[in-house]
N, CA, C and O of each residue as an XYZ file, in Angstrom:
332
protein
N     -48.974     12.832    -24.230
C     -48.921     12.760    -25.683
C     -50.183     12.048    -26.171
O     -50.783     11.250    -25.450
N     -50.561     12.346    -27.378
C     -51.762     11.755    -27.942
C     -51.397     10.804    -29.073
O     -50.222     10.622    -29.393
N     -52.404     10.209    -29.666
C     -52.160      9.330    -30.811
C     -51.627     10.112    -32.006
O     -51.012      9.529    -32.899
N     -51.852     11.419    -32.035
C     -51.384     12.233    -33.159
C     -49.982     12.772    -32.927
O     -49.372     13.312    -33.851
N     -49.456     12.637    -31.714
C     -48.134     13.167    -31.407
C     -48.148     14.620    -30.978
O     -47.105     15.171    -30.628
N     -49.311     15.249    -30.997
C     -49.446     16.640    -30.585
C     -50.054     16.637    -29.176
O     -51.187     16.189    -29.004
N     -49.324     17.127    -28.170
C     -49.841     17.085    -26.794
C     -51.193     17.790    -26.642
O     -51.445     18.825    -27.258
N     -52.039     17.213    -25.818
C     -53.353     17.804    -25.590
C     -53.253     19.204    -25.004
O     -54.067     20.069    -25.329
N     -52.265     19.439    -24.144
C     -52.110     20.779    -23.557
C     -51.847     21.813    -24.648
O     -52.363     22.929    -24.581
N     -51.048     21.453    -25.650
C     -50.788     22.354    -26.777
C     -52.060     22.542    -27.607
O     -52.371     23.656    -28.029
N     -52.783     21.461    -27.836
C     -54.045     21.556    -28.572
C     -55.033     22.471    -27.848
O     -55.761     23.235    -28.481
N     -55.051     22.388    -26.524
C     -55.960     23.229    -25.740
C     -55.632     24.716    -25.881
O     -56.530     25.557    -25.856
N     -54.351     25.036    -26.028
C     -53.944     26.428    -26.240
C     -54.315     26.863    -27.655
O     -54.784     27.981    -27.863
N     -54.107     25.993    -28.606
C     -54.318     26.304    -30.013
C     -55.792     26.409    -30.399
O     -56.178     27.300    -31.156
N     -56.594     25.518    -29.887
C     -57.988     25.382    -30.324
C     -58.822     26.677    -30.267
O     -59.583     26.921    -31.203
N     -58.723     27.517    -29.226
C     -59.537     28.743    -29.216
C     -59.216     29.711    -30.358
O     -60.004     30.610    -30.649
N     -58.081     29.533    -30.994
C     -57.663     30.409    -32.085
C     -58.025     29.836    -33.456
O     -57.700     30.422    -34.489
N     -58.698     28.689    -33.453
C     -59.047     27.989    -34.694
C     -60.566     27.855    -34.802
O     -61.128     26.833    -34.406
N     -61.224     28.869    -35.329
C     -62.694     28.858    -35.336
C     -63.325     27.737    -36.158
O     -64.494     27.418    -35.943
N     -62.591     27.129    -37.093
C     -63.164     26.078    -37.921
C     -62.732     24.677    -37.501
O     -63.027     23.709    -38.201
N     -62.046     24.555    -36.381
C     -61.614     23.240    -35.899
C     -62.789     22.518    -35.246
O     -63.604     23.129    -34.555
N     -62.860     21.209    -35.476
C     -63.891     20.428    -34.803
C     -63.357     19.972    -33.444
O     -62.271     20.379    -33.033
N     -64.105     19.147    -32.763
C     -63.729     18.733    -31.412
C     -62.692     17.616    -31.383
O     -62.179     17.285    -30.314
N     -62.375     17.031    -32.529
C     -61.417     15.928    -32.564
C     -59.990     16.405    -32.345
O     -59.716     17.603    -32.284
N     -59.083     15.430    -32.226
C     -57.668     15.763    -32.046
C     -57.131     16.470    -33.283
O     -57.525     16.172    -34.411
N     -56.238     17.396    -33.050
C     -55.570     18.085    -34.147
C     -54.391     17.226    -34.587
O     -53.661     16.699    -33.748
N     -54.201     17.083    -35.884
C     -53.120     16.248    -36.397
C     -51.982     17.107    -36.935
O     -52.159     18.276    -37.277
N     -50.823     16.492    -36.995
C     -49.585     17.144    -37.391
C     -49.706     17.918    -38.705
O     -49.196     19.034    -38.811
N     -50.359     17.352    -39.683
C     -50.390     17.929    -41.028
C     -51.528     18.914    -41.272
O     -51.657     19.440    -42.378
N     -52.345     19.169    -40.275
C     -53.483     20.063    -40.469
C     -53.025     21.493    -40.725
O     -52.257     22.062    -39.949
N     -53.505     22.062    -41.817
C     -53.188     23.427    -42.208
C     -53.908     24.398    -41.267
O     -55.129     24.341    -41.117
N     -53.145     25.280    -40.643
C     -53.732     26.201    -39.671
C     -54.641     27.241    -40.312
O     -55.652     27.616    -39.718
N     -54.310     27.712    -41.500
C     -55.181     28.711    -42.137
C     -56.522     28.100    -42.526
O     -57.539     28.794    -42.524
N     -56.539     26.811    -42.861
C     -57.808     26.170    -43.204
C     -58.729     26.051    -41.992
O     -59.942     25.892    -42.136
N     -58.145     26.129    -40.799
C     -58.946     26.094    -39.569
C     -59.285     27.499    -39.075
O     -59.865     27.663    -38.002
N     -58.918     28.517    -39.870
C     -59.331     29.882    -39.556
C     -58.297     30.738    -38.863
O     -58.618     31.847    -38.435
N     -57.051     30.262    -38.731
C     -56.025     31.083    -38.094
C     -55.603     32.185    -39.068
O     -55.087     31.907    -40.150
N     -55.830     33.440    -38.668
C     -55.449     34.578    -39.497
C     -54.411     35.407    -38.758
O     -53.970     35.020    -37.676
N     -54.016     36.535    -39.321
C     -52.939     37.331    -38.725
C     -53.302     37.831    -37.321
O     -52.442     37.865    -36.441
N     -54.537     38.212    -37.106
C     -54.944     38.640    -35.756
C     -54.927     37.451    -34.794
O     -54.533     37.583    -33.635
N     -55.354     36.309    -35.281
C     -55.333     35.107    -34.459
C     -53.920     34.687    -34.106
O     -53.672     34.202    -33.002
N     -52.991     34.870    -35.035
C     -51.592     34.540    -34.769
C     -51.061     35.402    -33.637
O     -50.355     34.903    -32.760
N     -51.389     36.687    -33.641
C     -50.898     37.579    -32.580
C     -51.434     37.144    -31.209
O     -50.687     37.112    -30.231
N     -52.700     36.818    -31.143
C     -53.289     36.362    -29.879
C     -52.703     35.012    -29.464
O     -52.431     34.782    -28.285
N     -52.513     34.130    -30.431
C     -51.926     32.817    -30.154
C     -50.500     32.958    -29.634
O     -50.109     32.261    -28.697
N     -49.728     33.848    -30.233
C     -48.359     34.084    -29.763
C     -48.355     34.482    -28.290
O     -47.558     33.968    -27.506
N     -49.231     35.380    -27.925
C     -49.305     35.816    -26.524
C     -49.641     34.639    -25.612
O     -49.043     34.491    -24.546
N     -50.586     33.808    -26.022
C     -50.962     32.649    -25.204
C     -49.820     31.651    -25.088
O     -49.578     31.106    -24.011
N     -49.117     31.407    -26.189
C     -47.993     30.470    -26.160
C     -46.859     30.990    -25.275
O     -46.273     30.236    -24.499
N     -46.558     32.277    -25.397
C     -45.493     32.850    -24.571
C     -45.851     32.789    -23.090
O     -44.995     32.510    -22.250
N     -47.119     33.052    -22.774
C     -47.563     32.963    -21.375
C     -47.496     31.536    -20.857
O     -46.967     31.289    -19.774
N     -48.027     30.604    -21.623
C     -48.099     29.214    -21.173
C     -46.723     28.576    -21.014
O     -46.476     27.862    -20.043
N     -45.827     28.833    -21.969
C     -44.523     28.183    -21.946
C     -43.425     29.080    -21.374
O     -42.248     28.718    -21.382
N     -43.820     30.247    -20.881
C     -42.892     31.189    -20.245
C     -41.644     31.416    -21.089
O     -40.517     31.218    -20.635
N     -41.874     31.836    -22.326
C     -40.771     32.124    -23.224
C     -41.145     33.294    -24.122
O     -42.306     33.693    -24.211
N     -40.125     33.832    -24.785
C     -40.357     34.872    -25.773
C     -39.943     34.304    -27.120
O     -38.801     33.886    -27.310
N     -40.873     34.295    -28.036
C     -40.591     33.720    -29.347
C     -39.712     34.669    -30.153
O     -40.073     35.830    -30.342
N     -38.566     34.195    -30.631
C     -37.660     35.045    -31.395
C     -38.274     35.434    -32.747
O     -38.988     34.647    -33.368
N     -37.984     36.643    -33.180
C     -38.535     37.153    -34.436
C     -38.248     36.249    -35.620
O     -39.085     36.127    -36.514
N     -37.076     35.608    -35.648
C     -36.701     34.804    -36.818
C     -37.578     33.574    -37.027
O     -37.570     33.001    -38.116
N     -38.332     33.154    -36.016
C     -39.221     32.005    -36.221
C     -40.637     32.432    -36.562
O     -41.487     31.589    -36.847
N     -40.897     33.715    -36.536
C     -42.241     34.205    -36.832
C     -42.389     34.349    -38.341
O     -42.298     35.443    -38.898
N     -42.618     33.212    -38.979
C     -42.724     33.190    -40.434
C     -43.813     32.225    -40.872
O     -44.400     31.512    -40.058
N     -44.066     32.218    -42.154
C     -45.132     31.400    -42.715
C     -44.913     29.911    -42.466
O     -45.872     29.181    -42.213
N     -43.679     29.457    -42.535
C     -43.392     28.029    -42.339
C     -43.738     27.576    -40.923
O     -44.261     26.478    -40.734
N     -43.454     28.404    -39.942
C     -43.763     28.053    -38.553
C     -45.254     27.860    -38.343
O     -45.676     26.956    -37.622
N     -46.051     28.713    -38.976
C     -47.500     28.688    -38.776
C     -48.242     27.961    -39.898
O     -49.440     28.175    -40.083
N     -47.551     27.116    -40.638
C     -48.174     26.396    -41.750
C     -49.122     25.303    -41.259
O     -50.261     25.205    -41.716
N     -48.643     24.486    -40.327
C     -49.447     23.355    -39.854
C     -49.374     23.264    -38.328
O     -48.544     23.905    -37.683
N     -50.253     22.463    -37.789
C     -50.228     22.199    -36.353
C     -48.865     21.636    -35.964
O     -48.288     22.042    -34.956
N     -48.359     20.713    -36.751
C     -47.079     20.075    -36.449
C     -45.896     21.024    -36.532
O     -45.006     20.980    -35.682
N     -45.873     21.879    -37.541
C     -44.740     22.806    -37.671
C     -44.708     23.776    -36.492
O     -43.637     24.121    -35.994
N     -45.873     24.209    -36.053
C     -45.913     25.109    -34.894
C     -45.509     24.365    -33.624
O     -44.748     24.897    -32.815
N     -46.005     23.147    -33.440
C     -45.642     22.377    -32.250
C     -44.139     22.102    -32.206
O     -43.520     22.257    -31.153
N     -43.542     21.699    -33.326
C     -42.107     21.413    -33.347
C     -41.291     22.659    -32.991
O     -40.290     22.560    -32.282
N     -41.708     23.815    -33.472
C     -41.011     25.069    -33.168
C     -41.082     25.357    -31.674
O     -40.065     25.656    -31.049
N     -42.271     25.268    -31.103
C     -42.455     25.539    -29.669
C     -41.703     24.498    -28.849
O     -41.019     24.843    -27.885
N     -41.824     23.243    -29.220
C     -41.169     22.161    -28.489
C     -39.653     22.347    -28.476
O     -39.006     22.142    -27.449
N     -39.088     22.737    -29.622
C     -37.648     22.971    -29.694
C     -37.218     24.099    -28.756
O     -36.166     24.016    -28.122
N     -38.024     25.140    -28.670
C     -37.698     26.277    -27.798
C     -37.811     25.904    -26.321
O     -36.991     26.317    -25.500
N     -38.835     25.121    -25.999
C     -39.053     24.732    -24.604
C     -37.947     23.807    -24.114
O     -37.530     23.904    -22.960
N     -37.467     22.913    -24.972
C     -36.442     21.963    -24.549
C     -35.037     22.526    -24.663
O     -34.087     21.909    -24.180
N     -34.885     23.682    -25.288
C     -33.539     24.278    -25.467
C     -33.012     24.847    -24.177
O     -31.904     25.381    -24.145
């Protein structure tokens, strides 16, 4: 875990899909679209998340709220992994 509460391993998966992110830690409240995550990036990110966490993301969580911020996406993934 990091000082931001977002695990570095998750940040490492997320960062290649965020063309405007700097090298610093990603924080919970950071807006993903402001870092360049678009619909094509979401599709690629979904594939990476499913591969890394060995899960299939249910359709009902694939919504704007899930992909709003770094924290909202992490909480969704974390809930699925621990379920």
